[in-house]
Structure formats: structure tokens, C-alpha cells
N, C-alpha and C positions, 0 to 999 in steps of 0.2 A: 151667559148666568155666573152672578159671583155668587156670592154664599148668604148671605144674607138672604139675594135673593132664592134665591132655591130652599132655604130652609122658609123666607114666607109664603112660599104657593105653598110648597105641603100640608104646612097650618091652614093656608086660607083653602084649601081642598081636600081635608082631613080631621077628622076628630082625634082629639089627644087615645082612644079608646085604638082607637083604628090605625095606629101605627104599629113594626112593629118590632117595636121594641118597646111597648106599653106592658105594664106589668102591675099590676089592680096595687102591691106591697110588693115596693124593691126589697124583702127580708135576708134576700144573701150582703148585701150593702147594708141594713142596719145590723142586719149579728153582727157585722166585720167595727164599724162605729163604734159598737158599743165595746169588741174586743180591743180594739185602740185607747182606752179606756181616756174617753175625751168626759170632758164633764159637763152635765149641764147647763153652764155659764160661758160654754171655750164656746167664740165663735171658731161656725161653720162654711165655708163655702162647698155649692155645689155645680159646679161645674155643666154644665152643659142643661142642668135636670129642666129647664122654660114646663112644659105642662104637666113633669113627672111628681108622680104621690108621696115622693120621700119627703118635701117638705111639710108634708100635711102629718107624715107620722111620726115625723122628728118635731112636732109641736106638742104629738099626743103624747109624745115621749117625758117634754117636759122643757127642752131643748132653749135655752133662751136669746139665742142668738144667728143665727139662721139671716145666708145671704142665699141667693138663688142666682147665677147668671148665664145668659144664654143671647146666643145671637139673635133674634125670632119673637121680634115682639109680641106679634099673635098665642107664640110657646104659651109666653109668660102672663098674656094676659089672661088665658085662656086657665091657669094659676091661681090667679089673682082673683078670678069668679065664685070658683071652688072654696076657693078658704071662703071667701066672703070680708066680714067682719078681720079674722086672722088673719089678712093681708097685711095689716096692716104690722105684724108683729114681724117681720121680715122686708131686709135688706132686696130690691129686684136691682139688677146694674143689665140691660141691656148693648149686650158689646163682645164682639170677635175676640176670645179668648186671649189669642197670639194679636192681637191688638192693645187688649184692655191694659188701663195704668191704675193695677190696685195696688193697695196699699204694702208697707214694705211689712214683714213681719206681720203682719196680720190676723193671721188663721193656727188655731191646731187644727182644725182638719182641712185637708181638702180631698173633695170625693168627684169622680167621672167615671157616669158610666154613659160611653159611648158616642164618645169625640174623639182622643185621641189617635181612635183608628183612622178617623177622615182624615187627617192630616199628613197626605200622601209626599207630599215634599217635604225632604229634610229643613230646608231654614224653617221652616212653619213650626214646623216638631221643635228647634230648636227655641223656636220662638214662644213657646210654651211651656218648656223643662224653665228658661231661661223668668221666665211669669211666674211656674212654682215654685221655683228657691225661690227668686222674691221675697213669694206674700204668705207661704207656710212658716212659720217661728222655728226656731233649733228644741228640737224633740218633737217636733207636732209629726201628723200622718199625711200619708197620701193614699187614696181610692182611692187605684186606678179597674176600670173596667170596660175590657175592646174585646172582641171577634178573638178566638184561639186559634192555633195553628189548622185547625182544619171546620174553621168558620166558614160562613159565608164569605166570600169573594167579590162583592157589592151589597148596597144596600143603598133603600132610598135613590135608585138612579147613580150613583156611584165608585170608584174603585176605595177601595177601603185596605189596611196596611191589618194582615192577620200576625200574633206576637202567642211563640214562646213564653214561659215565665223568668226565663234566663236573658232572651234575648228583649222585652221588655223595661226586667229592671238594671239595662244593660247602657239602656237611654236619660233610666235618671242614677249612676251611676256614682258620677262627679259629687253628686251632694246631700239624695235619699241614698239608706242600708234597706234589707230588702228582710220586713217580717214572717209571711208567710203571702203562699198562693190559692187561687181553688178553684177550680173549674163548676159553671152552671152549663144545664141545656136549656137556655130559655124556653120555651111556647111560644109561639106568636102568638097575639088575635086570630091567625089566619090558620091553627092546626100545625104551623109546619113547626118547625127544630134549627135555635142557630145556639151552636157551641159559644161561650163567653171564655173571661182569665180573667178573671181578679186576684190584685196582685196590692198587700198593703204595707208601703215603703215607709219608715220613720227619715226625718227629717236629723240630718247630724249638726 
């Protein structure tokens, strides 16, 4: 099963509130977005945003140029249905981020919670990094949230990568400089705990 088929299968059989990464509000992401100094009319892309509620809270906060990219059409459908008429204010992209043809220098902020750690092959990670480098404008920000070094070894039936702040920053060091890193103990809908690492990086 390829990546798209895998994630379509997940969302065909689980509600957005039943997946392990569900958050009612992505509060740490929101805090970092505000700390990054993003203006309300700055373009933001949420990579792997799918059915996440981050887009709801960004719209509620007054952000005006939001793009949500996800490999799974079903995940995007859940988000559009939840937003109703407000979905028209968002740009929706159904694509694999390692293959997507994103516009150059287009975004002031790139946000990714729980996509990059699924890229276990170096070639996939390199394509992701090249896309981020091309799409984020100089001086823009990159927020990455991955499983921490002591986080899960697998998620949704797939192996994952686990990162320290230093290792994650090293992946992006050619084009991005570190600003800060934070840890999170995420409580899943099933009551288990997943340890995440968040890094805020700045595009050179």
C-alpha cells in the first residue's frame, strides 16, 4: 500500500477525533506561530494539516492567507465540512509534500506537526527539505513537530523517525537556523502519552 492509500484508509475508518495525534486545539503550535512574529496577512501553509483544528483557530485569530496541504483527500474533506462556509477562505492542496509543486518564496510560515517523522527514507527527507527551502521566503519561519527521542517507534502501523533538537536542526541547517525548541507530552484520545519535539527555525 502506498502512502496515499495508507492515509486514505486511516481516515476512511477513523473519525478525526479517533486518531492518536488529535488535539482539540493545537496550542503549542499556535504559541509558536505567534512567537514567530507572523502577521495576520502573512501566508501560512500547514503541511499535513488534513483534519487538524489548527486551521479553525488560525481563522478565528484573524489570519487571512492559510493553505492546508495533505496527502489524504478524506482528511481535507473532514476539515472543509467542519469549517462550513469558512472553508472558502482557505486554500486546500491534496498532495504528497515530497512531490508537491509549491510556489517559490510563497510562505512566511511552514507548519508541520507529525509529517516529517514518517519520512524514514533519506531521499524522501531530502525532497521535503528542498520543498521547504524553495517555498519559505527568506526570513520566514519553519515549525516542525516530530516524535522526540523517547517518543513512539511506530504510529498508525508505520515506522517513524525520532529526533533530538540537534538532529532535527541538522537536517535543515543548510538553509534554516534554529530559534527555539520545546517538548510536549501529548495525551492521545485513548489516554496514552506520546512525547513530541517542536522546533522553530528561521529561513536564512
